[in-house]
C-alpha positions as CSV (number, residue, x, y, z in Angstrom):
1,M,70.7,61.3,138.7
2,A,67.5,62.9,138.9
3,G,64.7,61.2,140.6
4,Q,66.7,58.2,141.8
5,D,68.6,57.7,145.0
6,V,71.9,59.5,144.7
7,S,74.9,59.0,147.3
8,A,76.7,61.7,149.2
9,L,80.0,60.5,147.1
10,E,78.0,60.8,143.8
11,V,77.0,64.4,144.6
12,G,80.3,65.2,146.0
13,Q,81.7,64.2,143.0
14,A,79.6,65.9,140.6
15,Y,80.1,69.1,142.9
16,F,84.2,68.9,142.5
17,E,83.6,68.6,138.9
18,L,81.6,71.3,138.0
19,H,83.6,73.2,140.5
20,H,87.0,72.7,139.0
21,R,85.2,73.6,135.6
22,L,83.6,76.5,136.8
23,H,87.0,77.7,138.4
24,R,88.7,77.1,135.1
25,L,85.9,79.1,133.0
26,V,85.8,82.3,135.6
27,D,89.6,82.4,135.8
28,Q,90.2,82.2,132.0
29,T,87.3,85.3,131.7
30,M,89.0,87.1,134.4
31,S,92.3,86.7,132.9
32,S,91.1,87.7,129.2
33,A,89.7,90.8,131.1
34,G,93.1,91.7,132.4
35,L,93.0,90.1,136.1
36,S,93.4,86.7,137.3
37,L,90.8,85.3,139.7
38,A,93.6,84.9,142.3
39,R,94.3,88.6,142.0
40,A,90.8,89.7,141.7
41,K,90.3,87.6,145.3
42,V,92.9,89.6,146.6
43,L,91.8,92.9,145.3
44,M,88.2,91.7,146.9
45,R,89.1,90.9,150.1
46,L,91.0,94.1,150.8
47,W,88.0,96.0,149.1
48,E,85.6,94.3,151.6
49,C,87.7,94.1,154.7
50,G,90.3,96.9,154.6
51,P,94.0,97.0,155.0
52,M,95.2,93.9,156.7
53,N,98.7,92.0,157.2
54,Q,99.3,89.3,154.7
55,A,99.1,86.3,156.7
56,T,95.7,87.4,157.8
57,L,95.1,88.0,154.1
58,A,96.4,84.3,152.9
59,G,94.1,82.9,155.8
60,L,91.0,84.3,154.6
61,L,91.7,83.2,151.3
62,G,92.7,79.9,151.9
63,F,96.2,80.4,149.9
64,V,99.4,79.4,151.1
65,P,101.2,82.6,152.6
66,R,104.1,82.1,149.5
67,S,101.4,82.6,146.9
68,V,99.8,85.6,148.7
69,T,103.2,87.0,148.5
70,E,103.7,86.6,145.0
71,I,100.2,87.9,143.8
72,V,100.7,90.9,145.9
73,D,104.4,91.5,144.7
74,A,102.7,91.7,141.1
75,L,99.9,93.9,142.7
76,E,102.1,96.3,144.1
77,R,104.1,96.5,140.8
78,D,101.2,97.3,138.8
79,G,100.4,100.3,141.4
80,M,97.3,98.2,142.7
81,V,98.6,98.0,146.4
82,T,100.7,99.4,148.8
83,R,102.4,97.4,151.5
84,S,103.6,99.0,154.3
85,R,105.0,98.1,158.2
86,D,102.7,96.6,160.6
87,Q,102.7,98.8,163.7
88,A,102.0,95.7,165.7
89,D,104.6,93.5,164.4
90,R,107.7,94.5,162.9
91,R,108.1,91.6,160.8
92,A,104.5,91.9,159.1
93,R,103.4,93.9,156.0
94,I,100.2,95.5,156.1
95,V,98.6,95.6,152.5
96,A,96.1,98.2,151.3
97,L,94.6,99.1,147.9
98,T,95.4,102.1,146.1
99,P,92.7,103.9,143.9
100,S,94.1,102.0,141.0
101,G,93.2,98.8,142.8
102,Q,89.8,100.0,143.7
103,D,89.4,100.9,139.8
104,A,90.7,97.2,139.1
105,H,88.3,95.9,141.6
106,A,85.3,97.5,140.1
107,A,86.2,96.0,136.8
108,A,86.7,92.7,138.2
109,Q,83.1,92.8,139.7
110,I,81.5,93.6,136.2
111,T,83.7,91.1,134.8
112,R,82.5,88.5,137.3
113,R,79.4,89.4,137.5
114,K,78.7,88.9,133.9
115,A,80.4,85.6,134.1
116,M,78.0,84.5,136.9
117,D,75.1,85.6,134.9
118,E,76.5,83.3,131.7
119,I,77.0,80.3,134.3
120,F,74.0,80.6,136.2
121,G,71.4,82.3,134.0
122,S,70.3,79.0,132.4
123,L,68.7,78.5,135.7
124,S,65.5,79.7,136.5
125,A,64.9,82.3,139.6
126,R,63.4,79.2,141.9
127,E,66.4,76.7,140.7
128,R,68.9,79.5,141.7
129,A,67.2,80.0,145.4
130,T,66.8,76.4,145.9
131,L,70.5,76.1,144.7
132,A,71.6,79.0,147.1
133,A,69.6,77.2,149.7
134,L,71.3,74.1,149.5
135,L,74.5,75.4,149.2
136,G,73.9,77.7,152.4
137,T,73.0,74.5,154.1
138,I,76.2,72.5,153.2
139,R,78.3,75.8,154.2
140,A,76.6,76.1,157.6
141,N,77.3,72.4,158.3
142,L,81.0,72.9,157.6
143,P,83.4,73.5,160.3
144,S,84.5,77.2,160.6
145,G,87.1,78.5,158.7
146,D,84.8,79.9,155.9
147,G,87.7,82.9,154.9
148,S,84.8,85.8,156.2
149,C,86.7,88.5,157.6
150,G,83.6,89.5,159.8
151,C,83.7,93.1,158.4
């Protein structure tokens, strides 16, 4: 593709193929370290944004509510999160990290960092900066709904 006219479709297809491969690789790496990528994402959002109801958590992650319920059930069983009543909405539950969840988050971050170093370490610093800038441009031109908690 280098040095030739490449269509948006070709770039998009290459991106999606790479995304799926990287997602599987990182999930396998995280799972072998004891925490699936989906569970690690839940812990990361709770660590970044603090306690929140499950519907908000699902929206931030881009997960369907049922998937978040299953993940939170497992994390609660493992002692990594707690659920309590939402004072503003009796039907909702607030999810919060426990000290064990904070420790698991810290361990997951180390594993994640190692995986990212393996994946993107083959790029020079300049290439990583260029890639980050290009991805930032694409992200900035997308409709809102970036999964940011604003914290």
